[in-house]
C-alpha positions in Angstrom: 21.6 -8.2 2.5 19.6 -4.8 3.0 21.1 -1.3 1.6 19.5 1.5 2.7 18.8 3.7 -0.6 17.7 7.2 -1.3 16.2 8.5 -4.5 13.9 11.5 -5.6 10.4 11.8 -7.0 9.1 15.2 -8.0 12.1 16.7 -5.9 11.4 14.9 -2.8 13.9 12.6 -1.3 12.8 9.0 -0.6 14.3 6.8 1.7 14.2 3.0 1.0 15.7 -0.8 1.8 16.7 -2.7 -1.2 17.2 -6.4 -0.1 19.0 -8.6 -2.6 18.9 -12.3 -2.4 22.6 -14.4 -2.5 23.8 -16.0 -5.9 24.4 -14.1 -8.9 22.1 -12.1 -10.8 20.3 -10.5 -12.3 17.1 -11.2 -10.2 13.3 -10.4 -10.8 12.2 -7.3 -8.5 9.1 -6.2 -6.5 8.6 -2.9 -5.5 6.3 -2.6 -2.4 3.8 -0.1 -1.0 1.7 -0.6 2.2 -0.8 0.3 4.8 -1.9 3.7 5.5 -0.2 5.6 7.6 2.7 2.9 7.6 6.4 3.2 7.6 8.6 0.6 5.4 9.9 -1.0 8.8 6.4 -2.5 9.7 4.7 -4.9 7.2 6.1 -3.7 3.9 9.5 -4.5 5.4 8.2 -8.1 6.9 7.0 -9.0 3.2 10.0 -7.7 1.3 12.3 -9.6 3.6 10.5 -12.6 3.1 10.3 -12.4 -0.9 14.0 -11.6 -0.8 14.8 -14.8 0.6 12.4 -16.3 -1.8 14.7 -15.0 -4.5 13.7 -11.3 -5.5 15.3 -8.1 -5.3 12.8 -5.9 -3.3 12.5 -2.2 -2.6 10.6 -1.4 0.4 10.5 2.5 0.8 8.6 5.4 2.8 6.5 7.5 0.5 6.6 11.0 0.3 5.4 13.1 3.6 5.8 9.4 5.6 8.8 8.2 8.0 12.4 9.2 6.9 11.1 10.6 3.1 10.9 14.5 2.6 7.8 16.2 1.7 5.4 18.2 3.4 2.9 18.5 5.1 3.9 15.4 7.4 1.8 12.5 7.5 -0.6 13.5 4.4 -1.7 10.9 2.3 -1.1 12.3 -1.2 -2.7 9.5 -3.9 -1.0 11.1 -6.8 2.2 11.3 -5.1 2.2 8.2 -4.1 1.7 6.7 -7.5 4.9 8.8 -9.0 6.8 7.5 -6.0 6.1 3.9 -7.3 7.3 5.2 -10.9 10.7 6.3 -9.2 11.2 3.4 -7.3 10.9 1.2 -10.5 13.2 3.4 -12.1 15.6 2.5 -9.6 15.2 -0.9 -9.4 15.7 -1.1 -13.5 18.7 1.2 -13.1 20.4 -1.3 -10.4 22.7 -4.3 -11.7 21.5 -7.1 -9.5 17.9 -6.3 -11.5 16.7 -8.0 -14.4 14.9 -4.5 -15.4 12.4 -6.9 -17.6 11.0 -8.5 -15.0 9.6 -6.2 -12.2 6.5 -6.9 -10.0 4.3 -4.5 -7.8 2.9 -6.0 -4.3 0.7 -3.9 -2.2 -0.6 -4.7 1.5 -3.6 -2.9 2.6 -4.0 0.5 1.0 -1.0 -0.4 -0.9 -2.6 -3.1 -2.4 -4.7 -0.3 -4.2 -2.0 1.7 -5.1 0.1 -1.3 -6.3 -2.9 -2.5 -8.5 -3.7 1.4 -10.5 -0.1 1.7 -10.7 0.8 -1.5 -12.6 -2.1 -1.0 -14.5 -0.8 1.9 -16.3 3.2 1.5 -16.0 4.4 -1.0 -18.8 7.4 -1.6 -16.9 5.7 -3.9 -14.2 4.7 -7.4 -15.6 2.5 -8.5 -12.7 0.4 -7.5 -9.7 0.1 -9.1 -6.3 -2.7 -7.4 -3.5 -2.3 -8.8 0.0 -5.3 -8.0 2.5 -6.1 -4.9 -0.1 -8.1 -1.8 0.0 -9.3 -1.2 -3.5 -10.8 2.2 -2.6 -13.2 4.0 -5.0 -15.8 6.7 -4.5 -18.5 4.8 -5.4 -18.3 2.3 -2.4 -17.8 5.0 -0.1 -21.0 6.5 -1.5 -22.9 3.7 -0.9 -21.5 2.8 2.3 -22.2 6.4 3.6 -25.3 7.7 2.1 -25.5 10.4 -0.3 -26.1 13.1 2.3 -23.4 11.6 4.7 -20.8 11.4 1.7 -21.8 15.3 0.5 -21.4 16.5 4.7 -18.2 14.8 4.6 -16.7 16.3 1.6 -18.2 19.4 3.1 -16.6 19.3 6.4 -12.7 18.2 5.0 -13.1 21.0 2.4 -13.6 24.0 5.6 -10.5 22.3 6.6 -8.7 22.6 3.3 -10.1 26.1 2.8 -8.8 27.4 6.2 -5.5 26.0 5.5 -5.4 27.5 2.0 -6.0 30.7 3.6 -2.9 29.8 6.0 -4.1 28.3 8.6 -2.2 25.5 10.1 -2.3 21.9 9.2 -4.9 20.2 10.9 -4.1 16.5 12.4 -6.1 13.7 14.3 -4.5 10.6 15.6 -3.9 8.0 13.2 -5.2 5.3 15.8 -7.7 5.4 19.1 -9.0 2.7 20.9 -11.7 5.2 21.3 -12.5 8.8 20.1 -11.8 10.2 16.8 -9.3 8.6 15.0 -8.4 8.3 11.2 -8.6 4.2 11.7 -10.4 4.1 15.1 -10.8 0.9 17.2 -9.3 -1.7 18.7 -8.0 -3.3 15.9 -5.9 -0.8 14.3 -4.8 0.4 17.8 -3.7 -3.4 18.3 -0.9 -3.1 15.8 0.0 0.7 15.7 -0.6 1.6 19.4 1.4 -1.0 21.1 4.9 -2.5 20.7 3.5 -5.2 18.0 4.1 -2.2 15.2 6.6 0.3 17.2 8.7 1.9 14.7 11.0 5.0 15.5 9.4 6.6 11.8 6.0 6.1 12.6 4.0 8.8 14.2 0.5 8.6 15.7 -0.8 11.3 13.5 -2.2 12.1 10.0 -3.7 15.2 8.3 -7.5 15.5 8.7 -7.6 16.2 5.0 -5.9 12.9 4.4 -9.5 11.1 5.3 -10.8 13.3 2.2 -8.3 11.4 -0.1 -9.4 8.0 1.0 -13.0 8.8 0.4 -12.5 10.0 -2.8 -9.6 8.0 -4.6 -10.3 5.6 -7.5 -7.5 2.6 -7.6 -10.3 0.3 -8.0 -10.0 1.5 -11.8 -6.7 -0.3 -11.8 -8.5 -3.6 -12.0 -10.4 -2.8 -15.3 -6.8 -1.8 -17.0 -4.4 -4.3 -15.3 -4.9 -7.1 -18.0 -2.9 -8.5 -19.9 -1.0 -8.5 -17.4 -1.3 -10.9 -14.4 -3.1 -10.0 -11.3 -3.0 -11.9 -7.9 -5.5 -11.5 -5.0 -4.8 -12.6 -1.3 -7.6 -11.6 1.1 -8.6 -12.7 4.4 -12.3 -14.4 4.8 -13.5 -12.0 7.1 -12.1 -8.2 7.2 -13.7 -5.5 8.9 -11.4 -2.9 7.4 -10.8 -3.9 3.9 -13.7 -6.0 2.7 -13.9 -9.1 1.1 -16.3 -7.9 -1.3 -14.1 -5.4 -2.7 -11.1 -7.9 -2.7 -13.6 -10.2 -5.1 -14.5 -7.2 -7.3 -11.2 -5.8 -8.4 -10.5 -9.7 -9.2 -13.4 -9.9 -11.1 -12.7 -7.0 -12.9 -9.3 -8.0 -13.8 -8.8 -9.2 -17.3 -5.5 -11.2 -17.9 -4.2 -14.5 -16.1 -5.7 -13.9 -12.2 -5.8 -16.1 -9.2 -8.2 -15.0 -6.2 -6.4 -17.0 -2.5 -8.9 -16.7 0.1 -6.9 -17.1 3.8 -8.9 -18.2 6.9 -7.7 -14.8 8.7 -10.6 -13.6 10.9 -9.0 -10.0 11.6 -7.3 -7.5 8.9 -4.2 -7.3 10.8 -3.6 -10.9 11.1 -1.8 -10.8 7.3 0.3 -7.7 8.8 2.5 -9.9 11.3 0.3 -12.9 12.2 1.2 -16.6 11.2 0.4 -18.8 9.5 -1.2 -16.2 7.7 2.1 -14.0 6.5 3.7 -17.6 5.4 0.4 -18.5 3.4 0.4 -15.1 1.8 4.4 -15.2 0.9 3.8 -18.6 -0.4 0.5 -17.5 -2.7 2.8 -14.7 -4.0 5.8 -16.5 -4.8 4.0 -19.6 -6.3 2.1 -16.8 -8.3 5.4 -15.1 -9.6 6.7 -18.2 -10.4 4.6 -18.7 -13.0 4.2 -15.1 -14.2 7.3 -13.0 -13.9 
């Protein structure tokens, strides 16, 4: 059973899909959050449907500024806003009669794994975290990857963009994906999912605010690993991933202090864990096995 739901966070209307398993409840529930620029009918919807089949009430929704949800500017990454969206989503779940409000977990895929980790670490209503192909962003890693001069140059460039907008200029956009040329996620692999029928969605747009990239290089979601315990944490990741590093997944796992598990899948592309088999099934099996013990 899938129900379209609307709820609010900071006065912004958010749109989601609530899926409930058959049989008498109340059931444990999961809130899901997904990839950068993604909408709920793409990756998060796929995992939400599979986890609902496994016996969980699931909520996949469009974060503010994305998809069918409200918020301005459109297609703009708002890290603190996304965390507040997750808070409101859990409040909605706990108010539903089919949900056991004491058994709620947070599941994130790609960039959403970092958000789910940080959210779970600081919201005691969440009993367990699971991350799949996660991007656990932190500025220290970004600085190391770009060099100090490169990092400061990027900050200066994005600050110029924001200054122009602060003074009344239009919001500046770049493509979300492109096989060649400038994009927030450049290259053949992101394009193979978002730029083709593979990830087609009427609610997804191939654009993102230029300033969103600043958020990606300054956010610190990895800190959630330091505060997750004593809650359990699961990290599922491909052995090869050019976009969300296996080293980052391993660091997040090592920094967790509660019950934890790290599952490596023999995936060679980041987007393998978006929709390709057997990887999605393997990830779902790892999550349901972990939840069976900890939720």
